[in-house]
N, C-alpha and C positions, 0 to 999 in steps of 0.2 A: 799548275803545269809550269815547268821551267821555261819552256819556249812556246809562245803562242803559235799555232800553226793553222793552216787551212786543212780541213779534213773532207775532201770530196768523196763521193761514193766511188767504189771501185779501187783500182790500183792507185797508189800514191804517186804524185808527180815526180818525174825523174829529173834530177839536177846533176849537171856535169860541173865538177869543181876542177879548176886548172890553177895550179900553183907549183913553183919549183921547190918549195920547202916541204919536206916530208911531214914535219910536225904540224904545219898549217893544214895540209891535206887531211891528216888524221883527225885534227880538231874539228874541221868543218864536216868531215864524214860523220863523226859521232854526234855533233850538235844538230846537223840537219836530219839525221836519222831519228834522233829523239824527237825532233819537231814534226816527224811524220812523212819525211821525204825519202825517196829511193835515190841513193847517191852513187855516182861513179866518179872516180878521180883520175886525173891525168897530170903528168909532171911538166908537160910543155905543150906548145901550140899544135905541133904536128900530131902528137898523141891525142890531143883533144879533138882535132878534126877527124881522125880515124874513128874515135869513139862516137862522135856525132853522126858520122856517115852510116855507122852500123846501127845506131839507136838514137835517133834525134831526141834531144832532151827537151823538157818543158821550159828549162831555164839554164843558163850558163853563169857560173860565178868564176871570175878570173882575176888574177893579179895582172897589172900592166907590165911588170918586169918579168918576162919569161926568157928562157935561154935562146930559143930559135925565132919565134915570132913574138912581138909584144902583144899585150891584150887588145890594143886597138886594131892591129893587123889581123888578129884572130877574129875579132868581131866583123871586120870587113869581109873576110873569107866566108864566115857564116852567113852574112847578108847576101853573098853571091851564090848561095846554094838554095835551090827551091825548097828543100826539106827543112832548112833552118833559117830562112830569111826573116821570119817573123818571131823567132825565138828570142825572148828577152835576155839581155846580157847585163849582168851586174859586175862592175869592177870594184874589188876591195883591194886597196893599195896603200903603200906608204908614199907613193909619188905625190909630190906637192907642186911640181913645176907646172905652171898654168899652160904652157904650150903643149905639154904631154897630155894633160887632162882635156884640153880643147880638141886635140887630134883624136883622142878616143871618142869624144862626143860626136865629132864629124864622121867617124867610122860607124856610128849607129849605136853606141853604148846607151843603154836605157837608164842606168843609175850608177852612181859612184859613192862608195863609202870609204872614207879615209881612215887608215889604221894609225894608231890603235883605236879600235872601237869595240865596245862590248859585243859579244857574239849575239846577244839578243837583238841588237840594232841591225845586224846583218840578216838575221831571220825575219825581222820585221820588214826590211827592204825586200826580201824575197817574197814574202806574203803579199806585199803591195803590188809588186810587179806581176805576180801570178794571178792576182784577182782584178787587175786593171782591165777595162773592156778591150783595149787594143794596145799593141806595142807602140811606144811613143816615138819610135824611129830615132832620128839623129839628134833629138833635143837633149838627151842625156841629163836628167835631173840629178841634183845632189841629194842623195838619200840620207846621209848622216854625217 
């Protein structure tokens, strides 16, 4: 199997992908679908919040650099909604500035993967977050 995935009984876990780059959204949609996930994509934070309110995801994958809200602000808003407050958030980003990464962690991001990273590493981080016993909250571990 190209991507190791969790295969729970019933419907596959729903992942919401948020990235301004169309090619990145398409890559993630394809890779995560192959890994056994149901994927919805959004191009910005507001669109992501609308999707999450209609259908709360099992996990959110977001870039920090978005057009309207940054990934940390998106995470904070998800944490403020009862339907998504415990939803794991994985940041996959090119952002290397410590202050931005720390702000995301304080907002409640559960994991961070720094790009460029093999897509297999991102899928592995998703699997870890979805199978962990509880959302880690604001600790924000570095996944890869």
